[in-house]
C-alpha positions as CSV (number, residue, x, y, z in Angstrom):
1,M,203.8,103.1,51.5
2,R,203.4,101.9,55.1
3,I,206.5,102.0,57.2
4,V,206.9,99.0,59.5
5,R,210.3,99.6,61.0
6,V,212.4,102.7,61.9
7,G,215.9,103.0,63.1
8,V,216.8,106.2,65.0
9,D,220.3,107.5,65.5
10,L,220.0,109.6,68.7
11,A,222.2,112.6,69.2
12,K,221.9,115.9,71.2
13,N,220.1,118.0,68.9
14,V,219.8,116.3,65.4
15,F,218.2,112.8,65.0
16,Q,218.6,110.7,61.9
17,V,215.8,108.3,61.0
18,H,215.7,105.4,58.6
19,G,212.4,103.7,57.8
20,V,211.7,100.7,55.6
21,D,208.3,98.9,54.5
22,H,207.4,95.3,54.7
23,H,209.5,94.5,51.6
24,E,212.6,95.8,53.5
25,K,212.8,98.7,51.1
26,T,214.0,102.0,52.3
27,V,211.0,104.5,52.1
28,W,212.1,107.2,54.5
29,Q,215.4,108.9,55.4
30,R,215.4,112.1,57.1
31,K,217.4,114.2,59.5
32,L,215.2,115.8,62.2
33,H,215.8,118.4,64.9
34,R,215.1,117.5,68.6
35,D,212.1,119.9,68.8
36,E,210.3,118.3,65.9
37,W,211.1,114.7,65.5
38,I,208.4,113.3,67.7
39,Q,205.8,115.3,65.8
40,M,207.2,114.0,62.5
41,L,207.1,110.5,63.8
42,L,203.5,110.8,64.8
43,A,202.6,112.3,61.4
44,K,204.5,109.8,59.3
45,I,204.2,106.5,61.2
46,E,201.3,104.6,62.5
47,P,201.1,103.3,66.2
48,G,202.3,99.7,66.4
49,C,205.3,100.4,64.2
50,E,208.7,99.1,65.5
51,I,211.2,101.9,66.4
52,G,214.7,100.8,67.3
53,M,217.5,102.9,69.0
54,E,220.9,102.4,70.5
55,A,221.0,102.0,74.3
56,C,222.8,105.3,74.9
57,G,222.3,108.5,76.9
58,G,218.8,109.6,76.7
59,A,217.6,106.4,75.0
60,H,215.4,105.1,77.9
61,H,213.7,108.6,78.2
62,W,212.8,108.5,74.4
63,A,211.7,104.9,74.6
64,R,209.3,105.5,77.4
65,L,207.9,108.5,75.5
66,L,207.5,106.5,72.2
67,Q,205.9,103.6,74.1
68,S,203.3,106.1,75.6
69,K,202.5,107.0,71.9
70,G,201.7,103.4,71.0
71,Y,205.0,102.4,69.3
72,V,207.0,99.1,69.9
73,V,210.3,100.3,71.0
74,K,213.5,98.1,71.0
75,L,216.9,99.1,72.5
76,I,220.1,97.6,71.1
77,A,223.5,97.6,72.7
78,P,225.9,99.5,70.5
79,Q,228.3,96.6,70.1
80,F,225.5,94.7,68.3
81,V,224.8,97.4,65.9
82,K,228.4,98.0,64.8
83,P,228.6,95.0,62.6
84,Y,225.8,96.3,60.5
85,V,227.2,99.6,59.6
86,K,228.0,99.6,55.8
87,S,231.0,101.7,54.4
88,N,231.8,104.9,56.3
89,K,230.4,105.8,59.7
90,N,227.8,108.6,59.6
91,D,224.5,109.3,61.0
92,A,222.6,107.9,58.0
93,N,224.5,104.7,57.9
94,D,224.2,104.4,61.7
95,A,220.4,104.7,61.5
96,A,220.3,102.2,58.7
97,A,222.4,99.8,60.8
98,I,220.0,100.1,63.8
99,C,217.0,99.4,61.5
100,E,218.7,96.3,60.1
101,A,220.0,95.0,63.4
102,M,216.6,95.2,65.0
103,S,215.2,92.9,62.3
104,R,217.5,90.1,63.1
105,P,215.5,87.2,64.6
106,H,218.1,86.3,67.4
107,M,219.0,89.9,68.3
108,R,219.4,90.7,71.9
109,F,217.7,93.8,73.2
110,V,218.0,95.9,76.3
111,N,215.1,96.3,78.6
112,I,213.7,99.8,78.9
113,K,214.3,101.2,82.4
114,T,211.5,102.7,84.4
115,V,211.7,106.1,85.9
116,E,212.0,104.4,89.4
117,Q,215.1,102.3,88.1
118,Q,216.7,105.5,86.8
119,D,216.1,107.3,90.1
120,I,218.0,104.6,92.0
121,Q,220.7,104.3,89.4
122,A,221.2,108.2,89.6
123,T,221.4,107.8,93.4
124,H,224.3,105.3,93.0
125,R,226.0,107.2,90.4
126,V,226.1,110.5,92.4
127,R,227.3,108.6,95.5
128,A,230.1,107.0,93.4
129,G,231.1,110.4,92.2
130,L,231.2,111.9,95.7
131,M,233.3,108.9,96.9
132,E,235.8,109.7,94.2
133,Q,235.8,113.3,95.2
134,R,236.3,112.5,98.9
135,N,239.2,110.1,98.1
136,A,240.7,112.7,95.8
137,K,240.5,115.5,98.6
138,A,241.9,113.1,101.2
139,N,244.9,112.3,98.9
140,Q,245.4,116.0,98.3
141,I,245.5,116.8,102.0
142,R,248.1,113.9,102.5
143,G,250.3,115.3,99.7
144,L,250.1,118.9,101.0
145,V,251.0,118.1,104.6
146,S,253.7,115.9,103.5
147,E,255.6,119.0,102.3
148,Y,255.6,120.2,105.9
149,G,257.0,117.0,107.3
150,L,253.7,115.5,108.4
151,I,252.9,112.0,107.6
152,A,249.2,111.4,107.2
153,P,247.7,108.1,108.2
154,K,246.4,105.8,105.5
155,A,242.8,105.1,106.8
156,L,240.3,107.9,106.1
157,S,239.0,107.6,109.6
158,H,242.5,108.2,111.2
159,L,243.0,111.1,108.8
160,R,239.8,112.8,110.0
161,A,241.1,112.5,113.5
162,A,244.6,113.7,112.7
163,I,243.5,117.0,110.9
164,P,242.2,118.7,114.0
165,A,245.3,117.7,115.9
166,W,247.5,119.3,113.4
167,L,245.6,122.4,113.3
168,E,245.8,122.7,117.1
169,D,249.5,121.9,117.5
170,A,251.5,125.1,117.4
171,E,254.8,123.5,117.3
172,N,254.4,121.3,114.0
173,G,255.8,124.0,111.7
174,L,252.7,124.9,109.8
175,S,252.3,128.5,108.8
176,G,249.2,130.6,109.4
177,R,248.4,130.6,105.8
178,F,248.6,126.9,105.4
179,R,246.6,126.4,108.5
180,R,243.8,128.3,106.9
181,L,244.1,126.3,103.7
182,L,244.1,123.0,105.6
183,N,241.1,124.0,107.7
184,G,239.2,124.7,104.4
185,A,240.2,121.4,102.9
186,W,239.0,119.8,106.1
187,S,235.7,121.5,105.7
188,D,235.4,120.3,102.2
189,L,236.1,116.7,103.4
190,L,233.5,117.0,106.2
191,L,230.9,118.2,103.6
192,L,231.6,115.3,101.3
193,D,231.2,112.9,104.3
194,Q,227.8,114.4,104.9
195,R,226.7,114.0,101.4
196,V,227.8,110.5,101.2
197,K,226.2,109.7,104.4
198,A,222.9,111.3,103.2
199,L,222.9,109.2,100.1
200,D,223.6,106.1,102.2
201,Q,220.5,106.7,104.2
202,E,218.5,107.2,101.0
203,I,219.7,103.9,99.6
204,E,218.9,102.1,102.9
205,W,215.4,103.6,102.7
206,L,214.9,102.6,99.1
207,A,216.0,99.0,100.0
208,A,213.7,98.9,103.0
209,N,210.7,100.0,101.0
210,D,211.1,97.8,98.0
211,P,209.8,94.2,98.5
212,V,212.2,92.7,96.0
213,A,215.3,94.6,97.4
214,T,214.2,93.3,100.8
215,R,214.2,89.8,99.7
216,L,217.6,90.1,97.9
217,Q,219.1,91.3,101.2
218,Q,218.5,87.7,102.5
219,L,221.4,86.7,100.3
220,R,224.8,86.4,102.0
221,G,227.1,89.3,101.1
222,V,224.2,91.4,99.8
223,G,223.0,94.5,101.7
224,P,221.2,97.7,100.6
225,M,223.8,98.8,98.3
226,I,224.0,95.7,96.2
227,A,220.2,95.0,96.3
228,T,219.3,98.4,94.9
229,A,222.2,98.4,92.3
230,L,220.9,95.1,91.1
231,L,217.3,96.4,90.7
232,A,218.4,99.5,88.9
233,T,220.5,97.5,86.4
234,V,218.3,94.4,85.7
235,G,214.8,95.5,86.8
236,D,212.5,92.5,86.8
237,A,215.2,90.4,85.0
238,S,212.7,89.4,82.3
239,Q,215.3,89.8,79.6
240,F,217.3,86.8,80.8
241,N,216.2,83.2,80.4
242,N,218.2,81.9,83.4
243,G,220.6,83.0,86.0
244,R,223.8,82.3,83.9
245,Q,222.6,84.9,81.3
246,M,222.2,87.4,84.0
247,A,225.6,86.7,85.4
248,A,227.1,86.9,81.8
249,S,225.5,90.2,81.3
250,L,227.3,91.5,84.3
251,G,230.7,90.2,83.1
252,L,231.0,87.4,85.7
253,T,231.5,84.5,83.3
254,P,234.6,83.5,81.4
255,K,235.4,84.8,77.9
256,Q,235.6,82.1,75.3
257,K,238.3,81.9,72.5
258,S,237.2,78.5,70.9
259,S,237.9,77.2,67.5
260,G,238.1,73.9,65.6
261,G,236.2,72.1,68.3
262,K,238.7,73.1,71.0
263,D,237.1,75.1,73.8
264,K,239.3,77.8,75.6
265,L,238.1,79.7,78.5
266,L,239.8,82.9,79.5
267,G,239.3,85.3,82.5
268,I,235.9,86.9,83.2
269,S,234.5,89.0,80.3
270,K,234.0,92.1,82.4
271,R,230.9,93.1,80.4
272,G,228.1,95.2,81.5
273,D,228.1,97.5,84.5
274,A,231.4,97.6,86.1
275,Y,230.0,99.4,89.2
276,V,227.5,96.6,90.0
277,R,230.2,93.9,89.3
278,S,232.5,95.7,91.7
279,L,229.8,95.8,94.4
280,L,229.0,92.0,93.9
281,V,232.7,91.0,94.0
282,H,233.2,93.2,97.4
283,G,230.1,91.6,98.8
284,A,231.4,88.0,98.0
285,R,234.7,88.9,99.7
286,S,233.0,89.9,102.9
287,M,231.0,86.7,102.8
288,M,234.2,84.7,102.3
289,Q,235.7,86.1,105.4
290,V,232.7,84.8,107.4
291,A,232.5,81.4,105.6
292,K,235.8,80.3,107.1
293,H,234.0,79.9,110.5
294,K,230.8,78.3,109.3
295,E,229.8,74.7,108.5
296,D,226.8,75.1,106.0
297,R,227.2,73.7,102.6
298,L,227.6,77.1,100.8
299,S,230.4,78.2,103.2
300,Q,232.1,74.8,102.8
301,W,231.9,75.2,98.9
302,I,233.4,78.6,98.7
303,T,236.1,77.8,101.4
304,R,237.1,74.7,99.3
305,I,237.5,77.1,96.2
306,A,239.4,79.7,98.2
307,N,241.8,77.0,99.5
308,S,242.5,75.6,96.0
309,R,242.4,78.7,93.8
310,H,243.4,82.3,94.0
311,P,241.1,84.3,96.4
312,N,240.1,86.6,93.4
313,I,238.8,83.6,91.5
314,A,236.8,82.4,94.5
315,A,235.3,85.9,95.1
316,V,234.2,86.0,91.4
317,A,232.8,82.5,91.6
318,M,230.7,83.6,94.8
319,A,229.6,86.8,93.0
320,N,228.5,84.5,90.0
321,K,226.4,82.3,92.3
322,T,224.9,85.3,94.1
323,V,223.7,86.7,90.8
324,R,222.2,83.3,89.6
325,V,220.3,83.0,92.9
326,A,219.2,86.6,92.7
327,W,217.8,85.9,89.2
328,A,215.6,83.1,90.6
329,M,214.5,85.3,93.6
330,I,213.5,88.2,91.3
331,R,211.8,86.1,88.5
332,K,209.9,83.7,90.7
333,G,209.3,85.8,93.8
334,L,211.1,83.4,96.0
335,D,212.7,83.9,99.4
336,Y,216.4,82.8,99.8
337,Q,216.7,79.1,100.3
338,P,220.1,78.1,101.5
339,E,219.9,74.3,100.5
340,L,219.1,75.4,96.9
341,A,221.9,77.9,96.8
342,A,224.5,75.4,97.9
343,A,223.3,72.8,95.3
């Protein structure tokens, strides 16, 4: 019996597969080890067959590999698979749910990331981790010196200047042992600064050498960080029919709680990538600071919102508009047109 669709429940070492024929009858259920599952698929399934997986860790790698073998691969967000899980949750039921979910005519799928996209995303993830480590190290130093009666400045740049002064001051009550510890912590902080700076330079290089990222930086409030993060997340944006869908995928549109013909809008949904959404909102805040002193239509629009609503609402509204304009620039290959952005 010819298998036309296969659902795969990915794991670290053991993968569960669930295959159906054109009558939707289950014809293949098997638990396969990581080292053998690709060979088993090649032996059992003809090229052109649809293979579905949840969009989880390693899914994009396996999707690219299966595409190279001639299969049609579809990635599904886990929240869209969950309603199709019958009875208890286990690997077999998960694979069956994936197989069923991917057959729905209006199911939304996740675009498969390229290696270049994952490289950019990995750069951002490593940098974000280093930023957290740097903040943690700075807070640790602040807490330690407070036990010796020293008040550390709040700004990180001021803290960097204060530490050498503390180490050189022989009258501040620091013991020799603690001075050695503080000097080591300061070295750790400087090393993290160097790592973050190196990744900042890498991201700037990526943004300068990618034509789409270069165009996106024409947007107000968008620099190399946001431009490359958007590209790593949405790619060519072909999975979205319009800019609003792209904004919704990043959690920048209101949640709905409507019933009985009564529409009720709540706060933003906060779906999608929180890191990219955070960058977009921070970029919108910086744009709003400059907009107060400008007279163009876009600046007047966001200033009116900021004057009548909470600044956070205005920042999200600006981030939403930025994403919508970015979708048009990515999909249509356009440069930034201020008169259209303010429409």
